[in-house]
PyMOL Python script that loads the backbone (N, CA, C, O; Angstrom):
from pymol import cmd

cmd.read_pdbstr("""\
ATOM      1  N   UNK A   1      -3.057  -4.858   0.362  1.00  0.00           N
ATOM      2  CA  UNK A   1      -1.798  -4.536   0.963  1.00  0.00           C
ATOM      3  C   UNK A   1      -2.215  -3.697   2.303  1.00  0.00           C
ATOM      4  O   UNK A   1      -3.034  -2.783   2.200  1.00  0.00           O
ATOM      5  N   UNK A   2      -1.727  -3.975   3.358  1.00  0.00           N
ATOM      6  CA  UNK A   2      -1.854  -3.342   4.444  1.00  0.00           C
ATOM      7  C   UNK A   2      -0.496  -2.541   4.675  1.00  0.00           C
ATOM      8  O   UNK A   2       0.636  -3.017   4.583  1.00  0.00           O
ATOM      9  N   UNK A   3      -0.828  -1.265   4.984  1.00  0.00           N
ATOM     10  CA  UNK A   3       0.575  -0.629   5.436  1.00  0.00           C
ATOM     11  C   UNK A   3       0.577  -0.215   6.987  1.00  0.00           C
ATOM     12  O   UNK A   3      -0.094   0.736   7.387  1.00  0.00           O
ATOM     13  N   UNK A   4       1.289  -0.909   7.737  1.00  0.00           N
ATOM     14  CA  UNK A   4       1.632  -0.898   9.028  1.00  0.00           C
ATOM     15  C   UNK A   4       3.095  -0.211   9.450  1.00  0.00           C
ATOM     16  O   UNK A   4       3.972   0.033   8.621  1.00  0.00           O
ATOM     17  N   UNK A   5       3.207   0.057  10.877  1.00  0.00           N
ATOM     18  CA  UNK A   5       4.291   0.599  11.295  1.00  0.00           C
ATOM     19  C   UNK A   5       5.294  -0.478  11.217  1.00  0.00           C
ATOM     20  O   UNK A   5       4.988  -1.647  10.978  1.00  0.00           O
ATOM     21  N   UNK A   6       6.574  -0.038  11.437  1.00  0.00           N
ATOM     22  CA  UNK A   6       7.805  -0.973  11.263  1.00  0.00           C
ATOM     23  C   UNK A   6       7.719  -2.264  12.115  1.00  0.00           C
ATOM     24  O   UNK A   6       8.224  -3.316  11.725  1.00  0.00           O
ATOM     25  N   UNK A   7       7.024  -2.140  13.356  1.00  0.00           N
ATOM     26  CA  UNK A   7       6.726  -3.275  13.927  1.00  0.00           C
ATOM     27  C   UNK A   7       5.614  -4.291  13.626  1.00  0.00           C
ATOM     28  O   UNK A   7       5.219  -5.141  14.423  1.00  0.00           O
ATOM     29  N   UNK A   8       5.175  -4.108  12.426  1.00  0.00           N
ATOM     30  CA  UNK A   8       4.083  -4.775  11.968  1.00  0.00           C
ATOM     31  C   UNK A   8       2.690  -4.462  12.745  1.00  0.00           C
ATOM     32  O   UNK A   8       1.811  -5.303  12.934  1.00  0.00           O
ATOM     33  N   UNK A   9       2.649  -3.267  13.113  1.00  0.00           N
ATOM     34  CA  UNK A   9       1.498  -3.060  13.995  1.00  0.00           C
ATOM     35  C   UNK A   9       0.992  -1.459  13.515  1.00  0.00           C
ATOM     36  O   UNK A   9       1.782  -0.683  12.977  1.00  0.00           O
ATOM     37  N   UNK A  10      -0.075  -1.197  13.726  1.00  0.00           N
ATOM     38  CA  UNK A  10      -0.626   0.092  13.503  1.00  0.00           C
ATOM     39  C   UNK A  10       0.081   1.114  14.525  1.00  0.00           C
ATOM     40  O   UNK A  10       0.693   0.662  15.493  1.00  0.00           O
ATOM     41  N   UNK A  11      -0.011   2.456  14.303  1.00  0.00           N
ATOM     42  CA  UNK A  11       0.595   3.248  15.090  1.00  0.00           C
ATOM     43  C   UNK A  11      -0.481   4.145  15.770  1.00  0.00           C
ATOM     44  O   UNK A  11      -1.481   4.430  15.111  1.00  0.00           O
ATOM     45  N   UNK A  12      -0.346   4.616  17.058  1.00  0.00           N
ATOM     46  CA  UNK A  12      -1.090   5.452  17.455  1.00  0.00           C
ATOM     47  C   UNK A  12      -0.878   6.972  17.507  1.00  0.00           C
ATOM     48  O   UNK A  12       0.275   7.370  17.673  1.00  0.00           O
ATOM     49  N   UNK A  13      -1.941   7.917  17.374  1.00  0.00           N
ATOM     50  CA  UNK A  13      -1.545   9.251  16.974  1.00  0.00           C
ATOM     51  C   UNK A  13      -2.669   9.981  17.763  1.00  0.00           C
ATOM     52  O   UNK A  13      -3.687   9.432  18.185  1.00  0.00           O
ATOM     53  N   UNK A  14      -2.382  11.152  17.890  1.00  0.00           N
ATOM     54  CA  UNK A  14      -3.309  12.015  18.622  1.00  0.00           C
ATOM     55  C   UNK A  14      -4.258  12.956  17.650  1.00  0.00           C
ATOM     56  O   UNK A  14      -3.785  13.633  16.738  1.00  0.00           O
ATOM     57  N   UNK A  15      -5.558  12.906  17.950  1.00  0.00           N
ATOM     58  CA  UNK A  15      -6.279  13.723  17.006  1.00  0.00           C
ATOM     59  C   UNK A  15      -6.318  15.245  17.765  1.00  0.00           C
ATOM     60  O   UNK A  15      -6.388  15.418  18.982  1.00  0.00           O
ATOM     61  N   UNK A  16      -6.258  16.259  16.762  1.00  0.00           N
ATOM     62  CA  UNK A  16      -6.149  17.592  17.278  1.00  0.00           C
ATOM     63  C   UNK A  16      -7.662  18.082  17.619  1.00  0.00           C
ATOM     64  O   UNK A  16      -8.654  17.562  17.109  1.00  0.00           O
ATOM     65  N   UNK A  17      -7.700  19.065  18.474  1.00  0.00           N
ATOM     66  CA  UNK A  17      -9.075  19.530  18.970  1.00  0.00           C
ATOM     67  C   UNK A  17      -9.917  19.934  17.891  1.00  0.00           C
ATOM     68  O   UNK A  17     -11.119  20.031  18.138  1.00  0.00           O
ATOM     69  N   UNK A  18      -9.461  20.216  16.609  1.00  0.00           N
ATOM     70  CA  UNK A  18     -10.290  20.525  15.590  1.00  0.00           C
ATOM     71  C   UNK A  18     -10.843  19.385  14.932  1.00  0.00           C
ATOM     72  O   UNK A  18     -11.676  19.625  14.058  1.00  0.00           O
ATOM     73  N   UNK A  19     -10.520  18.047  15.197  1.00  0.00           N
ATOM     74  CA  UNK A  19     -10.863  16.715  14.528  1.00  0.00           C
ATOM     75  C   UNK A  19     -10.139  16.443  13.403  1.00  0.00           C
ATOM     76  O   UNK A  19     -10.401  15.478  12.686  1.00  0.00           O
ATOM     77  N   UNK A  20      -9.057  17.378  13.139  1.00  0.00           N
ATOM     78  CA  UNK A  20      -8.300  17.046  11.836  1.00  0.00           C
ATOM     79  C   UNK A  20      -7.186  16.224  12.038  1.00  0.00           C
ATOM     80  O   UNK A  20      -6.584  16.248  13.111  1.00  0.00           O
ATOM     81  N   UNK A  21      -6.871  15.541  11.165  1.00  0.00           N
ATOM     82  CA  UNK A  21      -5.643  14.797  11.181  1.00  0.00           C
ATOM     83  C   UNK A  21      -4.970  14.584   9.750  1.00  0.00           C
ATOM     84  O   UNK A  21      -5.605  14.078   8.825  1.00  0.00           O
ATOM     85  N   UNK A  22      -3.699  14.984   9.632  1.00  0.00           N
ATOM     86  CA  UNK A  22      -3.108  14.847   8.333  1.00  0.00           C
ATOM     87  C   UNK A  22      -2.154  13.625   8.323  1.00  0.00           C
ATOM     88  O   UNK A  22      -1.301  13.426   9.188  1.00  0.00           O
ATOM     89  N   UNK A  23      -2.374  12.872   7.313  1.00  0.00           N
ATOM     90  CA  UNK A  23      -1.709  11.520   7.177  1.00  0.00           C
ATOM     91  C   UNK A  23      -0.533  11.577   6.008  1.00  0.00           C
ATOM     92  O   UNK A  23      -0.609  12.138   4.915  1.00  0.00           O
ATOM     93  N   UNK A  24       0.490  10.886   6.522  1.00  0.00           N
ATOM     94  CA  UNK A  24       1.558  10.864   5.412  1.00  0.00           C
ATOM     95  C   UNK A  24       2.107   9.210   5.631  1.00  0.00           C
ATOM     96  O   UNK A  24       2.374   8.618   6.677  1.00  0.00           O
ATOM     97  N   UNK A  25       2.147   8.795   4.365  1.00  0.00           N
ATOM     98  CA  UNK A  25       2.707   7.338   4.524  1.00  0.00           C
ATOM     99  C   UNK A  25       3.913   7.250   3.290  1.00  0.00           C
ATOM    100  O   UNK A  25       3.532   7.573   2.165  1.00  0.00           O
ATOM    101  N   UNK A  26       5.112   6.897   3.427  1.00  0.00           N
ATOM    102  CA  UNK A  26       5.884   6.726   2.520  1.00  0.00           C
ATOM    103  C   UNK A  26       6.218   5.281   2.229  1.00  0.00           C
ATOM    104  O   UNK A  26       6.820   4.582   3.043  1.00  0.00           O
ATOM    105  N   UNK A  27       5.803   4.840   1.018  1.00  0.00           N
ATOM    106  CA  UNK A  27       5.846   3.448   0.784  1.00  0.00           C
ATOM    107  C   UNK A  27       7.225   3.292  -0.048  1.00  0.00           C
ATOM    108  O   UNK A  27       7.707   4.189  -0.740  1.00  0.00           O
ATOM    109  N   UNK A  28       7.790   1.982   0.140  1.00  0.00           N
ATOM    110  CA  UNK A  28       8.749   1.585  -0.694  1.00  0.00           C
ATOM    111  C   UNK A  28       8.486   1.491  -2.200  1.00  0.00           C
ATOM    112  O   UNK A  28       7.330   1.735  -2.543  1.00  0.00           O
ATOM    113  N   UNK A  29       9.319   1.194  -3.097  1.00  0.00           N
ATOM    114  CA  UNK A  29       8.967   1.288  -4.444  1.00  0.00           C
ATOM    115  C   UNK A  29       7.984  -0.044  -4.562  1.00  0.00           C
ATOM    116  O   UNK A  29       8.402  -1.133  -4.168  1.00  0.00           O
ATOM    117  N   UNK A  30       6.810   0.086  -5.060  1.00  0.00           N
ATOM    118  CA  UNK A  30       5.957  -0.912  -5.451  1.00  0.00           C
ATOM    119  C   UNK A  30       6.057  -1.087  -6.901  1.00  0.00           C
ATOM    120  O   UNK A  30       6.072  -0.149  -7.698  1.00  0.00           O
ATOM    121  N   UNK A  31       6.129  -2.397  -7.229  1.00  0.00           N
ATOM    122  CA  UNK A  31       6.188  -2.982  -8.564  1.00  0.00           C
ATOM    123  C   UNK A  31       4.811  -3.395  -9.087  1.00  0.00           C
ATOM    124  O   UNK A  31       4.457  -4.569  -8.972  1.00  0.00           O
ATOM    125  N   UNK A  32       4.027  -2.489  -9.649  1.00  0.00           N
ATOM    126  CA  UNK A  32       2.764  -2.872  -9.813  1.00  0.00           C
ATOM    127  C   UNK A  32       2.502  -2.980 -11.500  1.00  0.00           C
ATOM    128  O   UNK A  32       3.094  -2.252 -12.296  1.00  0.00           O
ATOM    129  N   UNK A  33       1.604  -3.920 -11.860  1.00  0.00           N
ATOM    130  CA  UNK A  33       1.232  -4.166 -12.987  1.00  0.00           C
ATOM    131  C   UNK A  33       0.349  -3.086 -13.347  1.00  0.00           C
ATOM    132  O   UNK A  33      -0.276  -2.426 -12.517  1.00  0.00           O
ATOM    133  N   UNK A  34       0.295  -2.873 -14.878  1.00  0.00           N
ATOM    134  CA  UNK A  34      -0.489  -1.854 -15.403  1.00  0.00           C
ATOM    135  C   UNK A  34      -2.013  -2.170 -14.975  1.00  0.00           C
ATOM    136  O   UNK A  34      -2.571  -3.266 -14.908  1.00  0.00           O
ATOM    137  N   UNK A  35      -2.524  -0.863 -14.702  1.00  0.00           N
ATOM    138  CA  UNK A  35      -3.891  -1.033 -14.338  1.00  0.00           C
ATOM    139  C   UNK A  35      -4.449   0.174 -13.245  1.00  0.00           C
ATOM    140  O   UNK A  35      -3.611   0.949 -12.784  1.00  0.00           O
ATOM    141  N   UNK A  36      -5.542   0.274 -12.944  1.00  0.00           N
ATOM    142  CA  UNK A  36      -5.844   1.229 -11.988  1.00  0.00           C
ATOM    143  C   UNK A  36      -6.000   0.611 -10.600  1.00  0.00           C
ATOM    144  O   UNK A  36      -6.460  -0.493 -10.310  1.00  0.00           O
ATOM    145  N   UNK A  37      -5.441   1.715  -9.687  1.00  0.00           N
ATOM    146  CA  UNK A  37      -5.355   1.195  -8.182  1.00  0.00           C
ATOM    147  C   UNK A  37      -5.662   2.214  -7.393  1.00  0.00           C
ATOM    148  O   UNK A  37      -5.092   3.280  -7.630  1.00  0.00           O
ATOM    149  N   UNK A  38      -6.625   2.147  -6.270  1.00  0.00           N
ATOM    150  CA  UNK A  38      -7.202   3.050  -5.420  1.00  0.00           C
ATOM    151  C   UNK A  38      -6.369   2.801  -3.888  1.00  0.00           C
ATOM    152  O   UNK A  38      -5.765   1.778  -3.564  1.00  0.00           O
ATOM    153  N   UNK A  39      -6.481   3.634  -3.349  1.00  0.00           N
ATOM    154  CA  UNK A  39      -5.987   3.483  -1.916  1.00  0.00           C
ATOM    155  C   UNK A  39      -7.163   4.013  -0.746  1.00  0.00           C
ATOM    156  O   UNK A  39      -7.887   4.991  -0.936  1.00  0.00           O
ATOM    157  N   UNK A  40      -7.187   3.283   0.312  1.00  0.00           N
ATOM    158  CA  UNK A  40      -8.348   3.572   1.050  1.00  0.00           C
ATOM    159  C   UNK A  40      -7.532   3.519   2.564  1.00  0.00           C
ATOM    160  O   UNK A  40      -6.734   2.680   2.982  1.00  0.00           O
ATOM    161  N   UNK A  41      -8.032   4.683   3.164  1.00  0.00           N
ATOM    162  CA  UNK A  41      -7.464   4.658   4.956  1.00  0.00           C
ATOM    163  C   UNK A  41      -8.623   4.453   5.699  1.00  0.00           C
ATOM    164  O   UNK A  41      -9.719   4.909   5.371  1.00  0.00           O
ATOM    165  N   UNK A  42      -8.405   3.751   6.730  1.00  0.00           N
ATOM    166  CA  UNK A  42      -9.205   3.097   7.854  1.00  0.00           C
ATOM    167  C   UNK A  42      -8.501   3.389   8.928  1.00  0.00           C
ATOM    168  O   UNK A  42      -7.298   3.132   8.979  1.00  0.00           O
ATOM    169  N   UNK A  43      -9.234   4.028  10.039  1.00  0.00           N
ATOM    170  CA  UNK A  43      -8.778   4.333  11.294  1.00  0.00           C
ATOM    171  C   UNK A  43      -9.401   3.652  12.351  1.00  0.00           C
ATOM    172  O   UNK A  43     -10.566   3.899  12.665  1.00  0.00           O
ATOM    173  N   UNK A  44      -8.571   2.638  13.042  1.00  0.00           N
ATOM    174  CA  UNK A  44      -9.209   1.935  14.137  1.00  0.00           C
ATOM    175  C   UNK A  44      -8.923   2.429  15.590  1.00  0.00           C
ATOM    176  O   UNK A  44      -7.930   3.114  15.836  1.00  0.00           O
ATOM    177  N   UNK A  45      -9.700   2.112  16.410  1.00  0.00           N
ATOM    178  CA  UNK A  45      -9.477   2.405  17.809  1.00  0.00           C
ATOM    179  C   UNK A  45      -8.450   1.278  18.503  1.00  0.00           C
ATOM    180  O   UNK A  45      -8.353   0.131  18.067  1.00  0.00           O
ATOM    181  N   UNK A  46      -7.829   1.698  19.457  1.00  0.00           N
ATOM    182  CA  UNK A  46      -7.004   0.553  20.164  1.00  0.00           C
ATOM    183  C   UNK A  46      -7.622  -0.989  20.338  1.00  0.00           C
ATOM    184  O   UNK A  46      -6.954  -2.018  20.445  1.00  0.00           O
ATOM    185  N   UNK A  47      -9.032  -0.876  20.338  1.00  0.00           N
ATOM    186  CA  UNK A  47      -9.612  -2.261  20.468  1.00  0.00           C
ATOM    187  C   UNK A  47     -10.197  -2.679  19.234  1.00  0.00           C
ATOM    188  O   UNK A  47     -11.131  -3.481  19.226  1.00  0.00           O
ATOM    189  N   UNK A  48      -9.719  -2.199  18.202  1.00  0.00           N
ATOM    190  CA  UNK A  48     -10.022  -2.419  16.820  1.00  0.00           C
ATOM    191  C   UNK A  48     -11.337  -2.295  16.314  1.00  0.00           C
ATOM    192  O   UNK A  48     -11.803  -3.139  15.548  1.00  0.00           O
ATOM    193  N   UNK A  49     -12.006  -1.240  16.713  1.00  0.00           N
ATOM    194  CA  UNK A  49     -13.136  -0.915  16.246  1.00  0.00           C
ATOM    195  C   UNK A  49     -13.044   0.182  14.972  1.00  0.00           C
ATOM    196  O   UNK A  49     -12.186   1.064  14.943  1.00  0.00           O
ATOM    197  N   UNK A  50     -13.691   0.061  14.303  1.00  0.00           N
ATOM    198  CA  UNK A  50     -13.506   1.056  12.920  1.00  0.00           C
ATOM    199  C   UNK A  50     -14.192   2.593  13.270  1.00  0.00           C
ATOM    200  O   UNK A  50     -15.387   2.815  13.463  1.00  0.00           O
ATOM    201  N   UNK A  51     -13.286   3.391  13.288  1.00  0.00           N
ATOM    202  CA  UNK A  51     -13.748   4.745  13.464  1.00  0.00           C
ATOM    203  C   UNK A  51     -13.882   5.386  12.532  1.00  0.00           C
ATOM    204  O   UNK A  51     -14.612   6.357  12.730  1.00  0.00           O
ATOM    205  N   UNK A  52     -13.408   5.272  11.320  1.00  0.00           N
ATOM    206  CA  UNK A  52     -13.750   5.731  10.084  1.00  0.00           C
ATOM    207  C   UNK A  52     -13.264   5.265   8.784  1.00  0.00           C
ATOM    208  O   UNK A  52     -12.219   4.642   8.974  1.00  0.00           O
ATOM    209  N   UNK A  53     -13.551   5.300   7.653  1.00  0.00           N
ATOM    210  CA  UNK A  53     -13.072   4.668   6.618  1.00  0.00           C
ATOM    211  C   UNK A  53     -13.183   5.509   5.427  1.00  0.00           C
ATOM    212  O   UNK A  53     -14.209   6.174   5.283  1.00  0.00           O
ATOM    213  N   UNK A  54     -12.378   5.552   4.678  1.00  0.00           N
ATOM    214  CA  UNK A  54     -12.530   6.606   3.530  1.00  0.00           C
ATOM    215  C   UNK A  54     -11.930   5.845   2.162  1.00  0.00           C
ATOM    216  O   UNK A  54     -10.728   5.792   1.902  1.00  0.00           O
ATOM    217  N   UNK A  55     -12.862   5.339   1.440  1.00  0.00           N
ATOM    218  CA  UNK A  55     -12.241   4.567   0.469  1.00  0.00           C
ATOM    219  C   UNK A  55     -12.011   5.354  -1.012  1.00  0.00           C
ATOM    220  O   UNK A  55     -12.789   6.273  -1.268  1.00  0.00           O
ATOM    221  N   UNK A  56     -11.052   5.042  -1.902  1.00  0.00           N
ATOM    222  CA  UNK A  56     -10.871   5.717  -3.005  1.00  0.00           C
ATOM    223  C   UNK A  56     -10.170   7.029  -2.599  1.00  0.00           C
ATOM    224  O   UNK A  56     -10.345   8.002  -3.332  1.00  0.00           O
ATOM    225  N   UNK A  57      -9.388   7.152  -1.497  1.00  0.00           N
ATOM    226  CA  UNK A  57      -8.657   8.296  -1.074  1.00  0.00           C
ATOM    227  C   UNK A  57      -7.898   8.813  -2.098  1.00  0.00           C
ATOM    228  O   UNK A  57      -7.871  10.030  -2.281  1.00  0.00           O
ATOM    229  N   UNK A  58      -7.223   7.981  -2.851  1.00  0.00           N
ATOM    230  CA  UNK A  58      -6.206   8.354  -3.704  1.00  0.00           C
ATOM    231  C   UNK A  58      -6.400   7.221  -4.958  1.00  0.00           C
ATOM    232  O   UNK A  58      -6.589   6.036  -4.686  1.00  0.00           O
ATOM    233  N   UNK A  59      -6.339   7.662  -6.223  1.00  0.00           N
ATOM    234  CA  UNK A  59      -6.466   6.876  -7.427  1.00  0.00           C
ATOM    235  C   UNK A  59      -5.085   7.057  -8.179  1.00  0.00           C
ATOM    236  O   UNK A  59      -4.538   8.154  -8.284  1.00  0.00           O
ATOM    237  N   UNK A  60      -4.542   5.813  -8.723  1.00  0.00           N
ATOM    238  CA  UNK A  60      -3.264   5.856  -9.425  1.00  0.00           C
ATOM    239  C   UNK A  60      -3.868   5.024 -10.584  1.00  0.00           C
ATOM    240  O   UNK A  60      -4.762   4.182 -10.495  1.00  0.00           O
ATOM    241  N   UNK A  61      -3.163   5.451 -11.748  1.00  0.00           N
ATOM    242  CA  UNK A  61      -3.177   4.744 -12.824  1.00  0.00           C
ATOM    243  C   UNK A  61      -1.636   4.207 -13.416  1.00  0.00           C
ATOM    244  O   UNK A  61      -0.786   5.037 -13.739  1.00  0.00           O
ATOM    245  N   UNK A  62      -1.410   2.880 -13.508  1.00  0.00           N
ATOM    246  CA  UNK A  62      -0.147   2.408 -14.157  1.00  0.00           C
ATOM    247  C   UNK A  62      -0.049   2.102 -15.613  1.00  0.00           C
ATOM    248  O   UNK A  62      -0.865   1.310 -16.086  1.00  0.00           O
ATOM    249  N   UNK A  63       0.831   2.624 -16.351  1.00  0.00           N
ATOM    250  CA  UNK A  63       0.440   2.215 -17.790  1.00  0.00           C
ATOM    251  C   UNK A  63       1.870   1.781 -17.909  1.00  0.00           C
ATOM    252  O   UNK A  63       2.791   2.127 -17.169  1.00  0.00           O
ATOM    253  N   UNK A  64       1.936   0.902 -19.037  1.00  0.00           N
ATOM    254  CA  UNK A  64       3.059   0.120 -19.496  1.00  0.00           C
ATOM    255  C   UNK A  64       2.886  -0.114 -21.027  1.00  0.00           C
ATOM    256  O   UNK A  64       1.790  -0.139 -21.585  1.00  0.00           O
ATOM    257  N   UNK A  65       4.299  -0.311 -21.751  1.00  0.00           N
ATOM    258  CA  UNK A  65       4.370  -0.715 -22.819  1.00  0.00           C
ATOM    259  C   UNK A  65       3.957  -2.085 -23.118  1.00  0.00           C
ATOM    260  O   UNK A  65       3.412  -2.343 -24.191  1.00  0.00           O
ATOM    261  N   UNK A  66       4.174  -2.943 -22.267  1.00  0.00           N
ATOM    262  CA  UNK A  66       3.753  -4.416 -22.057  1.00  0.00           C
ATOM    263  C   UNK A  66       3.240  -4.775 -20.825  1.00  0.00           C
ATOM    264  O   UNK A  66       3.705  -4.173 -19.858  1.00  0.00           O
ATOM    265  N   UNK A  67       2.383  -5.623 -20.627  1.00  0.00           N
ATOM    266  CA  UNK A  67       1.807  -6.047 -19.162  1.00  0.00           C
ATOM    267  C   UNK A  67       2.170  -7.490 -19.001  1.00  0.00           C
ATOM    268  O   UNK A  67       2.440  -8.182 -19.983  1.00  0.00           O
ATOM    269  N   UNK A  68       2.181  -8.001 -17.661  1.00  0.00           N
ATOM    270  CA  UNK A  68       2.072  -9.151 -17.235  1.00  0.00           C
ATOM    271  C   UNK A  68       0.859  -9.625 -16.725  1.00  0.00           C
ATOM    272  O   UNK A  68       0.093  -8.857 -16.144  1.00  0.00           O
ATOM    273  N   UNK A  69       0.583 -10.914 -16.896  1.00  0.00           N
ATOM    274  CA  UNK A  69      -0.568 -11.471 -16.579  1.00  0.00           C
ATOM    275  C   UNK A  69      -0.587 -11.766 -14.946  1.00  0.00           C
ATOM    276  O   UNK A  69      -1.609 -12.149 -14.377  1.00  0.00           O
ATOM    277  N   UNK A  70       0.558 -11.559 -14.328  1.00  0.00           N
ATOM    278  CA  UNK A  70       0.889 -11.660 -12.784  1.00  0.00           C
ATOM    279  C   UNK A  70       0.003 -10.778 -11.966  1.00  0.00           C
ATOM    280  O   UNK A  70      -0.198  -9.741 -12.598  1.00  0.00           O
ATOM    281  N   UNK A  71      -0.534 -10.777 -10.946  1.00  0.00           N
ATOM    282  CA  UNK A  71      -0.993  -9.932 -10.183  1.00  0.00           C
ATOM    283  C   UNK A  71      -0.048  -9.114  -9.239  1.00  0.00           C
ATOM    284  O   UNK A  71      -0.559  -8.160  -8.654  1.00  0.00           O
ATOM    285  N   UNK A  72       1.145  -9.361  -9.050  1.00  0.00           N
ATOM    286  CA  UNK A  72       2.222  -8.856  -8.595  1.00  0.00           C
ATOM    287  C   UNK A  72       3.459  -9.185  -9.322  1.00  0.00           C
ATOM    288  O   UNK A  72       3.523 -10.261  -9.916  1.00  0.00           O
ATOM    289  N   UNK A  73       4.627  -8.212  -9.333  1.00  0.00           N
ATOM    290  CA  UNK A  73       5.744  -8.421 -10.033  1.00  0.00           C
ATOM    291  C   UNK A  73       6.958  -8.251  -8.871  1.00  0.00           C
ATOM    292  O   UNK A  73       6.985  -7.340  -8.043  1.00  0.00           O
ATOM    293  N   UNK A  74       7.887  -9.260  -8.986  1.00  0.00           N
ATOM    294  CA  UNK A  74       9.038  -9.212  -7.829  1.00  0.00           C
ATOM    295  C   UNK A  74      10.206  -9.082  -8.739  1.00  0.00           C
ATOM    296  O   UNK A  74      10.235  -9.729  -9.786  1.00  0.00           O
ATOM    297  N   UNK A  75      11.126  -8.316  -8.414  1.00  0.00           N
ATOM    298  CA  UNK A  75      12.342  -8.294  -9.079  1.00  0.00           C
ATOM    299  C   UNK A  75      13.291  -9.593  -8.717  1.00  0.00           C
ATOM    300  O   UNK A  75      13.193 -10.092  -7.596  1.00  0.00           O
ATOM    301  N   UNK A  76      14.175 -10.109  -9.649  1.00  0.00           N
ATOM    302  CA  UNK A  76      14.950 -11.117  -9.286  1.00  0.00           C
ATOM    303  C   UNK A  76      16.302 -11.087  -9.964  1.00  0.00           C
ATOM    304  O   UNK A  76      16.390 -10.417 -10.993  1.00  0.00           O
ATOM    305  N   UNK A  77      17.360 -11.729  -9.517  1.00  0.00           N
ATOM    306  CA  UNK A  77      18.668 -11.789 -10.418  1.00  0.00           C
ATOM    307  C   UNK A  77      18.693 -13.077 -10.908  1.00  0.00           C
ATOM    308  O   UNK A  77      18.934 -14.019 -10.153  1.00  0.00           O
ATOM    309  N   UNK A  78      18.403 -13.280 -12.453  1.00  0.00           N
ATOM    310  CA  UNK A  78      18.434 -14.248 -13.223  1.00  0.00           C
ATOM    311  C   UNK A  78      19.850 -14.524 -13.963  1.00  0.00           C
ATOM    312  O   UNK A  78      20.574 -13.630 -14.399  1.00  0.00           O
ATOM    313  N   UNK A  79      20.081 -15.705 -14.020  1.00  0.00           N
ATOM    314  CA  UNK A  79      21.278 -16.404 -14.594  1.00  0.00           C
ATOM    315  C   UNK A  79      20.848 -17.716 -15.630  1.00  0.00           C
ATOM    316  O   UNK A  79      19.747 -18.256 -15.524  1.00  0.00           O
ATOM    317  N   UNK A  80      21.793 -18.117 -16.566  1.00  0.00           N
ATOM    318  CA  UNK A  80      21.609 -19.276 -17.091  1.00  0.00           C
ATOM    319  C   UNK A  80      22.530 -20.181 -16.717  1.00  0.00           C
ATOM    320  O   UNK A  80      23.742 -19.997 -16.825  1.00  0.00           O
ATOM    321  N   UNK A  81      21.861 -21.460 -16.144  1.00  0.00           N
ATOM    322  CA  UNK A  81      22.918 -22.542 -15.658  1.00  0.00           C
ATOM    323  C   UNK A  81      23.036 -23.603 -16.980  1.00  0.00           C
ATOM    324  O   UNK A  81      22.102 -23.826 -17.750  1.00  0.00           O
ATOM    325  N   UNK A  82      24.198 -24.124 -17.062  1.00  0.00           N
ATOM    326  CA  UNK A  82      24.029 -25.028 -17.888  1.00  0.00           C
ATOM    327  C   UNK A  82      23.914 -26.576 -17.180  1.00  0.00           C
ATOM    328  O   UNK A  82      24.614 -26.986 -16.254  1.00  0.00           O
ATOM    329  N   UNK A  83      22.949 -27.234 -17.804  1.00  0.00           N
ATOM    330  CA  UNK A  83      22.580 -28.565 -16.972  1.00  0.00           C
ATOM    331  C   UNK A  83      23.576 -29.775 -17.819  1.00  0.00           C
ATOM    332  O   UNK A  83      23.956 -29.857 -18.987  1.00  0.00           O
ATOM    333  N   UNK A  84      23.741 -30.499 -16.796  1.00  0.00           N
ATOM    334  CA  UNK A  84      24.599 -31.625 -17.402  1.00  0.00           C
ATOM    335  C   UNK A  84      24.060 -32.460 -18.636  1.00  0.00           C
ATOM    336  O   UNK A  84      24.747 -33.360 -19.119  1.00  0.00           O
TER     337      UNK A  84
END
""", "prot")
cmd.dss("prot")
cmd.show_as("cartoon", "prot")
cmd.util.cbc("prot")
cmd.orient("prot")
């Protein structure tokens, strides 16, 4: 999954003189299946050159009483319809 700006684009930012940048991403609710997930952070230049990449920046383990075989879970409103 890629996390992009609201216009489905990356977003520009200024690097401080000391070379440090603090990033924050607020994600909507994600319905993840049980398992281990990691987050990678990749910074690209405006011409899409990779400036840096940090894999496994964050690790999350999801536990559940039961797990689905699906790779992603989507909520839905279900109803029973009587067939003729």
